[in-house]
C-alpha positions as CSV (number, residue, x, y, z in Angstrom):
1,X,117.4,45.9,27.0
2,X,120.7,45.5,25.0
3,X,123.4,48.1,25.2
4,X,126.0,48.9,22.6
5,X,129.3,47.4,23.8
6,X,131.3,50.0,21.8
7,X,129.6,52.9,23.5
8,X,129.9,52.7,27.3
9,X,127.5,54.8,29.3
10,X,128.9,57.9,30.9
11,X,128.8,57.7,34.6
12,X,130.4,59.1,37.6
13,X,130.4,62.6,39.1
14,X,132.8,65.3,37.7
15,X,136.2,65.6,39.3
16,X,136.7,68.8,41.3
17,X,139.8,71.0,41.5
18,X,141.2,69.7,44.8
19,X,141.1,66.1,43.6
20,X,142.8,67.2,40.4
21,X,145.6,68.9,42.4
22,X,146.0,65.6,44.4
23,X,146.2,63.7,41.2
24,X,148.8,66.1,39.8
25,X,151.0,65.7,43.0
26,X,150.9,61.9,42.7
27,X,151.6,62.0,39.0
28,X,154.2,64.7,39.4
29,X,156.3,62.2,41.5
30,X,155.9,59.6,38.8
31,X,156.8,62.1,36.0
32,X,159.9,63.3,37.9
33,X,161.1,59.7,38.3
34,X,160.5,59.0,34.6
35,X,162.3,62.2,33.6
36,X,165.3,61.1,35.8
37,X,165.3,57.7,34.1
38,X,165.0,59.3,30.7
39,X,168.0,61.5,31.5
40,X,170.0,58.5,32.6
41,X,169.1,56.8,29.3
42,X,170.0,59.9,27.3
43,X,173.4,60.3,28.7
44,X,175.1,57.7,26.5
45,X,173.4,59.3,23.5
46,X,175.4,62.5,24.1
47,X,172.6,64.4,26.0
48,X,174.4,64.3,29.3
49,X,175.1,67.6,30.9
50,X,172.3,69.3,29.0
51,X,169.9,71.7,30.8
52,X,166.2,71.5,30.3
53,X,164.6,74.7,29.0
54,X,168.0,75.8,27.7
55,X,168.7,73.0,25.2
56,X,165.7,72.7,22.8
57,X,166.5,69.1,21.8
58,X,166.8,67.9,25.3
59,X,163.7,69.8,26.4
60,X,161.7,68.3,23.6
61,X,162.9,64.9,24.6
62,X,161.8,65.4,28.2
63,X,158.4,66.8,27.1
64,X,157.9,63.8,24.8
65,X,158.6,61.4,27.7
66,X,156.1,63.3,29.9
67,X,153.5,63.3,27.1
68,X,154.0,59.6,26.4
69,X,153.5,58.6,30.0
70,X,150.2,60.5,30.3
71,X,148.8,59.7,26.9
72,X,149.7,56.0,27.1
73,X,148.0,55.8,30.5
74,X,144.9,57.7,29.3
75,X,144.6,55.8,26.1
76,X,145.3,52.3,27.3
77,X,143.9,52.2,30.9
78,X,141.8,55.4,31.2
79,X,143.8,56.6,34.2
80,X,147.3,57.4,35.4
81,X,148.8,56.2,38.7
82,X,147.6,59.4,40.4
83,X,144.1,59.0,38.9
84,X,143.9,55.5,40.2
85,X,144.9,56.6,43.7
86,X,142.2,59.3,43.7
87,X,139.6,57.0,42.0
88,X,139.2,59.1,38.9
89,X,139.1,58.0,35.2
90,X,139.3,60.0,32.0
91,X,136.7,59.6,29.2
92,X,135.8,61.3,26.0
93,X,132.4,62.7,25.2
94,X,131.2,59.1,24.3
95,X,132.5,57.6,27.5
96,X,135.5,55.9,25.9
97,X,139.1,56.2,26.8
98,X,140.6,59.2,24.8
99,X,142.5,58.7,21.6
100,X,146.0,59.9,20.9
101,X,144.8,63.1,19.3
102,X,142.6,64.1,22.2
103,X,145.4,63.2,24.6
104,X,147.8,65.5,22.7
105,X,145.4,68.4,22.8
106,X,144.7,67.8,26.5
107,X,148.4,67.7,27.3
108,X,149.3,70.8,25.3
109,X,146.3,72.9,26.5
110,X,147.0,71.8,30.1
111,X,150.5,73.2,29.9
112,X,149.0,76.5,28.7
113,X,146.3,76.3,31.4
114,X,149.0,75.9,34.1
115,X,151.4,78.4,32.5
116,X,148.9,81.2,32.7
117,X,148.8,81.2,36.5
118,X,146.6,78.1,36.5
119,X,143.7,80.0,35.0
120,X,142.7,77.0,32.9
121,X,142.5,74.8,36.0
122,X,140.6,77.5,38.1
123,X,138.0,77.6,35.2
124,X,136.6,74.4,36.7
125,X,135.4,76.4,39.8
126,X,133.0,78.3,37.5
127,X,132.1,75.6,35.0
128,X,128.8,73.8,35.7
129,X,130.5,70.4,34.9
130,X,133.8,71.3,36.7
131,X,135.6,71.3,33.3
132,X,139.0,72.8,32.8
133,X,140.2,74.4,29.5
134,X,141.9,71.2,28.5
135,X,138.8,69.2,29.3
136,X,136.7,71.5,27.0
137,X,139.2,71.7,24.1
138,X,140.1,68.0,24.1
139,X,136.4,66.9,24.6
140,X,137.4,64.8,27.6
141,X,136.5,64.8,31.2
142,X,137.6,63.4,34.5
143,X,135.0,61.5,36.5
144,X,135.1,60.0,39.9
145,X,134.2,56.3,40.2
């Protein structure tokens, strides 16, 4: 039987909360390194000595770097460094790598999910498919492979 090459089959079991936390720790180290590099690169542009969360331009720049790392990894490879280490990939509802729009929604809602005492992440403990708020709203999911 022939399969449609543009629509991969969804497979893998849902990713649980503990695995997600492990992924966030791994990726947190990568993001911190990238933000340090971004700060080094921004210094000649006059952003040296700025303080994140106090300077809106510098803060937006750092958030953009953070988003671009995650979204590029999700869109191009279907996984970040942390996801690769924990054998997890991201897919949209059709089993494809998410687009830039879904990645933006996922990123923004995950910040809210974490910012409200992690409630959006803890939602996965009660969801039948172990989805978080950002999984639901971006129509993506993390699956183990």
